C-alpha beads as a LAMMPS data file, in Angstrom:
LAMMPS data file: protein, C-alpha beads

176 atoms
175 bonds

1 atom types
1 bond types

-500.0 500.0 xlo xhi
-500.0 500.0 ylo yhi
-500.0 500.0 zlo zhi

Masses

1 110.0

Atoms # bond

1 1 1 159.352 355.212 206.224
2 1 1 161.373 354.402 203.136
3 1 1 164.523 355.768 201.457
4 1 1 163.969 358.478 198.770
5 1 1 166.533 358.504 195.915
6 1 1 167.504 361.568 194.075
7 1 1 169.521 362.003 190.976
8 1 1 173.175 362.705 191.930
9 1 1 174.402 366.290 191.235
10 1 1 177.042 366.321 188.439
11 1 1 177.754 362.593 188.325
12 1 1 179.778 362.534 185.098
13 1 1 183.483 362.085 185.429
14 1 1 185.473 365.124 184.303
15 1 1 189.118 363.809 185.120
16 1 1 190.537 360.347 185.116
17 1 1 193.971 359.150 186.376
18 1 1 195.501 356.221 187.969
19 1 1 196.846 352.692 187.057
20 1 1 195.227 350.529 184.393
21 1 1 192.205 348.975 185.620
22 1 1 191.904 351.192 188.774
23 1 1 191.105 354.406 187.331
24 1 1 190.344 357.299 189.639
25 1 1 187.407 359.341 188.488
26 1 1 186.802 362.781 189.681
27 1 1 183.209 364.087 189.222
28 1 1 181.923 367.543 189.396
29 1 1 180.002 366.796 192.573
30 1 1 183.274 365.704 194.214
31 1 1 184.763 369.096 193.300
32 1 1 181.879 370.914 194.637
33 1 1 181.837 368.607 197.817
34 1 1 185.631 369.309 198.325
35 1 1 185.420 373.078 197.707
36 1 1 182.518 373.419 200.169
37 1 1 184.083 371.272 202.723
38 1 1 187.311 373.148 202.710
39 1 1 185.325 376.433 202.925
40 1 1 183.276 375.254 205.913
41 1 1 186.287 373.846 207.609
42 1 1 188.374 377.078 207.088
43 1 1 185.455 379.249 208.423
44 1 1 185.049 377.096 211.455
45 1 1 188.613 377.108 212.298
46 1 1 188.784 380.880 211.747
47 1 1 185.802 381.510 213.890
48 1 1 187.209 379.371 216.782
49 1 1 190.657 380.740 216.529
50 1 1 190.687 384.530 215.898
51 1 1 188.068 386.380 217.815
52 1 1 186.411 386.823 221.227
53 1 1 184.127 383.742 220.697
54 1 1 186.947 381.507 219.685
55 1 1 188.800 382.556 222.965
56 1 1 185.782 381.863 225.075
57 1 1 185.099 378.504 223.330
58 1 1 188.797 377.406 224.053
59 1 1 188.559 378.501 227.536
60 1 1 185.519 376.488 228.153
61 1 1 187.077 373.526 226.362
62 1 1 190.191 373.842 228.623
63 1 1 188.678 374.607 232.069
64 1 1 185.038 375.451 232.324
65 1 1 185.167 376.612 235.982
66 1 1 187.938 379.006 235.319
67 1 1 186.162 380.316 232.181
68 1 1 183.183 380.974 234.410
69 1 1 185.114 382.814 237.024
70 1 1 186.726 385.009 234.239
71 1 1 183.196 386.162 233.159
72 1 1 182.557 383.843 230.175
73 1 1 178.813 383.189 229.697
74 1 1 179.057 379.333 229.176
75 1 1 175.358 378.977 228.280
76 1 1 175.662 381.524 225.515
77 1 1 178.921 379.877 224.102
78 1 1 177.235 376.383 224.185
79 1 1 174.045 377.720 222.327
80 1 1 176.283 379.376 219.627
81 1 1 178.414 376.232 219.313
82 1 1 175.299 373.971 219.078
83 1 1 173.927 376.362 216.328
84 1 1 177.260 376.284 214.302
85 1 1 177.421 372.473 214.720
86 1 1 173.857 372.081 213.433
87 1 1 174.432 374.381 210.481
88 1 1 177.604 372.499 209.516
89 1 1 175.973 369.105 209.940
90 1 1 172.986 370.201 207.875
91 1 1 175.232 371.470 205.084
92 1 1 177.046 368.148 205.314
93 1 1 174.005 366.131 205.059
94 1 1 172.906 368.209 202.065
95 1 1 176.251 367.600 200.380
96 1 1 176.063 363.899 200.973
97 1 1 172.500 363.624 199.712
98 1 1 173.451 365.578 196.592
99 1 1 176.548 363.538 195.976
100 1 1 175.217 359.998 196.540
101 1 1 171.627 360.724 195.782
102 1 1 170.415 359.251 199.057
103 1 1 171.039 359.449 202.746
104 1 1 169.915 356.768 205.004
105 1 1 170.423 355.831 208.766
106 1 1 173.150 353.407 207.895
107 1 1 175.087 355.952 205.871
108 1 1 174.680 358.691 208.598
109 1 1 175.867 356.203 211.159
110 1 1 179.002 355.249 209.293
111 1 1 179.846 358.727 208.436
112 1 1 179.229 360.052 211.972
113 1 1 181.221 357.223 213.531
114 1 1 184.314 357.992 211.321
115 1 1 183.817 361.812 212.123
116 1 1 183.753 361.004 215.778
117 1 1 186.908 358.939 215.636
118 1 1 188.653 361.524 213.589
119 1 1 187.584 364.464 215.989
120 1 1 188.941 362.364 218.912
121 1 1 192.156 361.507 217.197
122 1 1 192.631 365.122 215.983
123 1 1 191.815 366.498 219.398
124 1 1 188.489 367.444 220.650
125 1 1 189.684 371.036 221.699
126 1 1 191.606 371.443 218.413
127 1 1 189.573 372.302 215.344
128 1 1 192.586 372.210 213.224
129 1 1 193.614 368.862 214.374
130 1 1 190.137 367.339 213.895
131 1 1 189.975 368.854 210.257
132 1 1 193.393 367.314 209.409
133 1 1 192.368 364.032 210.885
134 1 1 189.123 364.028 208.911
135 1 1 191.038 364.772 205.715
136 1 1 193.393 361.956 206.527
137 1 1 190.439 359.635 206.945
138 1 1 189.211 360.804 203.398
139 1 1 192.634 360.153 201.777
140 1 1 192.905 356.823 203.391
141 1 1 189.536 355.719 202.267
142 1 1 190.240 357.003 198.712
143 1 1 193.576 355.138 198.595
144 1 1 192.131 351.869 199.952
145 1 1 189.189 352.209 197.274
146 1 1 191.753 352.819 194.551
147 1 1 194.180 349.921 195.184
148 1 1 192.276 347.310 197.383
149 1 1 188.874 345.655 197.512
150 1 1 186.340 348.438 198.327
151 1 1 184.183 345.914 200.374
152 1 1 186.830 346.158 203.170
153 1 1 187.285 349.760 203.073
154 1 1 185.091 350.621 206.198
155 1 1 186.545 347.903 208.112
156 1 1 190.162 348.964 207.459
157 1 1 189.513 352.604 208.120
158 1 1 187.643 351.944 211.286
159 1 1 190.267 349.467 212.522
160 1 1 193.030 352.057 211.719
161 1 1 191.115 354.812 213.623
162 1 1 190.612 352.499 216.557
163 1 1 194.306 351.622 216.586
164 1 1 195.356 355.185 216.287
165 1 1 193.070 356.366 219.118
166 1 1 194.408 353.414 221.333
167 1 1 198.032 354.416 220.436
168 1 1 197.417 358.139 221.086
169 1 1 195.857 357.310 224.457
170 1 1 198.833 355.003 225.409
171 1 1 201.573 357.386 224.430
172 1 1 199.654 360.183 226.352
173 1 1 199.425 358.110 229.523
174 1 1 203.184 357.394 229.388
175 1 1 204.143 360.934 229.064
176 1 1 202.021 361.929 232.073

Bonds

1 1 1 2
2 1 2 3
3 1 3 4
4 1 4 5
5 1 5 6
6 1 6 7
7 1 7 8
8 1 8 9
9 1 9 10
10 1 10 11
11 1 11 12
12 1 12 13
13 1 13 14
14 1 14 15
15 1 15 16
16 1 16 17
17 1 17 18
18 1 18 19
19 1 19 20
20 1 20 21
21 1 21 22
22 1 22 23
23 1 23 24
24 1 24 25
25 1 25 26
26 1 26 27
27 1 27 28
28 1 28 29
29 1 29 30
30 1 30 31
31 1 31 32
32 1 32 33
33 1 33 34
34 1 34 35
35 1 35 36
36 1 36 37
37 1 37 38
38 1 38 39
39 1 39 40
40 1 40 41
41 1 41 42
42 1 42 43
43 1 43 44
44 1 44 45
45 1 45 46
46 1 46 47
47 1 47 48
48 1 48 49
49 1 49 50
50 1 50 51
51 1 51 52
52 1 52 53
53 1 53 54
54 1 54 55
55 1 55 56
56 1 56 57
57 1 57 58
58 1 58 59
59 1 59 60
60 1 60 61
61 1 61 62
62 1 62 63
63 1 63 64
64 1 64 65
65 1 65 66
66 1 66 67
67 1 67 68
68 1 68 69
69 1 69 70
70 1 70 71
71 1 71 72
72 1 72 73
73 1 73 74
74 1 74 75
75 1 75 76
76 1 76 77
77 1 77 78
78 1 78 79
79 1 79 80
80 1 80 81
81 1 81 82
82 1 82 83
83 1 83 84
84 1 84 85
85 1 85 86
86 1 86 87
87 1 87 88
88 1 88 89
89 1 89 90
90 1 90 91
91 1 91 92
92 1 92 93
93 1 93 94
94 1 94 95
95 1 95 96
96 1 96 97
97 1 97 98
98 1 98 99
99 1 99 100
100 1 100 101
101 1 101 102
102 1 102 103
103 1 103 104
104 1 104 105
105 1 105 106
106 1 106 107
107 1 107 108
108 1 108 109
109 1 109 110
110 1 110 111
111 1 111 112
112 1 112 113
113 1 113 114
114 1 114 115
115 1 115 116
116 1 116 117
117 1 117 118
118 1 118 119
119 1 119 120
120 1 120 121
121 1 121 122
122 1 122 123
123 1 123 124
124 1 124 125
125 1 125 126
126 1 126 127
127 1 127 128
128 1 128 129
129 1 129 130
130 1 130 131
131 1 131 132
132 1 132 133
133 1 133 134
134 1 134 135
135 1 135 136
136 1 136 137
137 1 137 138
138 1 138 139
139 1 139 140
140 1 140 141
141 1 141 142
142 1 142 143
143 1 143 144
144 1 144 145
145 1 145 146
146 1 146 147
147 1 147 148
148 1 148 149
149 1 149 150
150 1 150 151
151 1 151 152
152 1 152 153
153 1 153 154
154 1 154 155
155 1 155 156
156 1 156 157
157 1 157 158
158 1 158 159
159 1 159 160
160 1 160 161
161 1 161 162
162 1 162 163
163 1 163 164
164 1 164 165
165 1 165 166
166 1 166 167
167 1 167 168
168 1 168 169
169 1 169 170
170 1 170 171
171 1 171 172
172 1 172 173
173 1 173 174
174 1 174 175
175 1 175 176
């Protein structure tokens, strides 16, 4: 019924760089966060790209009816995909809790909203595209936080994501 605050993991800054007055600090938890994120993203992309499960997953994403006709067990692939999603989401939640010291509904809502837009922008059937879009969102947030008022960071990032999705949809419809 209430928030529980934890001590952040490795909160001290190890590296500092940037223009005067707007120093960028890199903490140990950010390094752990980035390394774990890259490892998880690499593992998921490899899993979905280089084996029988990945081929079945992509077949279902492209055309579930044809995948079923070709003998793909859609229920099994959905269960395994859900399990992988839950494991990655749990690892992400743990990393966020260790980095910020707290996880609340508002935090999770904002993170999941940005992740959803990044996945749509990168392509729902393209794990590499979704990962690249997620990293682009992170770099945009960091750049905005470094050079502009941080209070407007979420507004600007969400506005850019909405504009990018609208532009992507408009150009996709023109091509068809």
